[in-house]
Residue, then its C-alpha position, 0 to 999 in steps of 0.5 A: m797165819t795159814a793152815a799150811k804154814l802152821r801144819r796143825h795136826v787133824a784127827v779124823v776118826g772115821g774112814g767112811p766117805a764123810g771122813l775121807m772127804a773131810a780128810e781131802v779137804l783138810a789136806e788140800g788146805g794144808a793140814s797134817v792129817t791122820v785118818y783113824d778107823r776101826m776096821p782093818s781098812v777104810g771105806r768098807k760101808f763105802l764098798m758095801a753101797g757099790r753093790g748096787g751100783l754106788n748111786l752117788t747122787h740124784s739130778e734132780p734140781l736142788e729145790p726138791f733134792l734138799a727136800r728130801y732131808g725133811e725137817a734137816a733140810g734147813r741146817l743141811a741146805p747151805l752145807i749141800e750147796a757148798l758141795p752140791p751134786s754138780a760138784l760131787i759129780a766133777w769130784a768123781e771125774g776128777l778121780t777118773q771115774e765117768t758118771f751117767v744118770g740113770s733113767s730115774g734121775r739117779v747118778f751113778p759111775k759108769t762102772l757101777k762098782a765103788s772099788p775103782l773109785l776108792r782106789a783112785w781116791l786113796a791113791r790121791l789122799r796119799e799124794l796129799g800125805v794123808e796117814l791112814r791108821p787102820r785098826h784104831d777103835w776110838l774110846g773117847w777122850d781122857a781127863k786131859g781131852t786126848l783122844r783115846f784108841r784101842t789098837t791091836e797093840g794096847e791103848t794108844a792116845v793122840s793129841p791133835d790140834a783139832t778133831v773130825l768125828a765121822l764114825g757113822g750111824a749104827s747100820w751094818p755094824k759088822l762094817g764098822s759103824t756101831g753107833d757106840w760113840a753115842d754114849v761117849l758124846e751123851k757123857s760130854g754133854v752132847a745132846v744125842s738123839p736116839l739112834k733109829p733104823a732108816n731105810a730098811g724093811f717092815d714087817v708083814a704077818w704073811s701067809d704061809l703061802v706068800r712066805d715061802r713062795f713069794a719071798g724074794q720076788p718084786l712088786k713092779g711098777v706099783a704105787l705105795t701110798f700112807g697118809r697123804v704121799r704117794v711114792r711110785g717104784e718097786a718093792m720086794v717081799t720078803r719072809h719078814g714083810l716088804e722093802g725096797g726102794a718105795v718103801y724107803a721112801l716112806s720109811a721114816a713115817l712109818r716107823d715113826a706111826i708104828a712106834a706111836q700106834g703099834s702099826a700102819k697100813l700101807w695101801i698098794d696100787l698094783r696098776p697105778d697107770a690105769r683108773a679103776e674104770e679102765l681095769a673093770a672094762k677089761l676084767a668085764q671082758q673076761p668070760a664068767h666061768q674063768s677062774l678068778t686067776n685066769r681073769l686076773r692074769k688074761a685081762l691084767h697080766m697079773t702076776p702070781l705074787e700080785t694075785n696072793l698079795l690081794r688075797e692077803a689085803h682083801g681075804k681069800d674071797l676076792p670080789s667077782d664084781p669087775a668094779a669091785l675087784a678093780q677097786a681092790i687092785k687100786g688099793a691093797p691095804l697091808t698092815l705093817t706091824g715093826m720095822r726091821p732091826i737097825e743092824r739090817a737097815i741101809s742108813t740111820a736116822g737120829g744122832v748128834a742134834f744139830g743144836s749141839v753144834d755150831e754152823n761150822l759143825m764144831l761141837t759147842v761143848r768140845p771146841g775143836v771137835f767137829v762132827a760130819g756124815e751119819m752122825l748127824d741127826w738127819e735121814a733121807p731116802t736112797g737115791g743118792y741123797l745118803l752119800q750127798a749129805s755124808f760128802a757135803t757135811g765131810a767137807a763142811a767140818a773140814k773146812g770149819v777145822l781150817r777156819r779155826l786153825e786159820t785163827g790159831v786156835v787149837q782145841 
């Protein structure tokens, strides 16, 4: 007997990318689907992601793509291979949202907005019969295993045939993902790794000059090194420290080092395309009577921010010798003393341990309940990897539900 014949009811808790993708796959598979979300409307964090152009996925080959997920790559690989970047691009274009590949290899909709894609997606879900129930705050289960929700009209209970939990992590809680589900699941015997900020800025004890004059200014075309990993890209100086794509690519290792040692030293190469000898030669051509600032500006086109960052890293009195100054430019160490709070992070590390779910993402201690998206214990840098894994795990959880319903088993 098929799920279409059974018309089993599936509850999807959470209306973000993972939850909505699960709802679409379930509805196309013949299930009756209701999406519950605590906010007045669904997709709020998805819309927030669209403020930066909506980086859907990345165009790099699948092998290095999967390596971006670190320790979770082994568990995520079959799920992403089932819904790879090419399939996600086709899905978006099927919603009349053409895409393009940027110079960095990232994939965006041509509109560079999330709202047109979300509107088209919700229209498709309505056509499939998916029902949206906003302002339903999930409270867990009662003694009989019934889902409990807090609504504006009081508490209500739902008894679906299967459930997909896609409640997100704990970043940007004002958009709905607060991470309070962790306590509920832990009380049910689910192993949950502590939620931590991922893809967030770091604290640097700037001088008053840098903090007050240069906050909000970018460091373009730099290379950042921590340990044995070197990343090219951009960073942004903030009043608190540093953030930006190149920083986020190193954020997991930096976060763990700070947690273990109290601080971490990040090295910045301000001129990664030139060797130290080349920089020294250009500096040596400048008249000796010029100020150091003018020598740096005229020889290497260094901005005031870059010059002052050198002083932050090496001390106020920079070396006048061209060779020594070139070495300072190629390696400017900054001490990071902390990470920005989780509520200001782009994404979250930690979550439901993969050992607590089966190959279909079903909780082993709660048969019939599946987990998707950022609730699972994985993390990745920005660049399209976050949304890709959210979509893929949502689809995988939905397929797991359909396989279970095919057998006639309900929770």
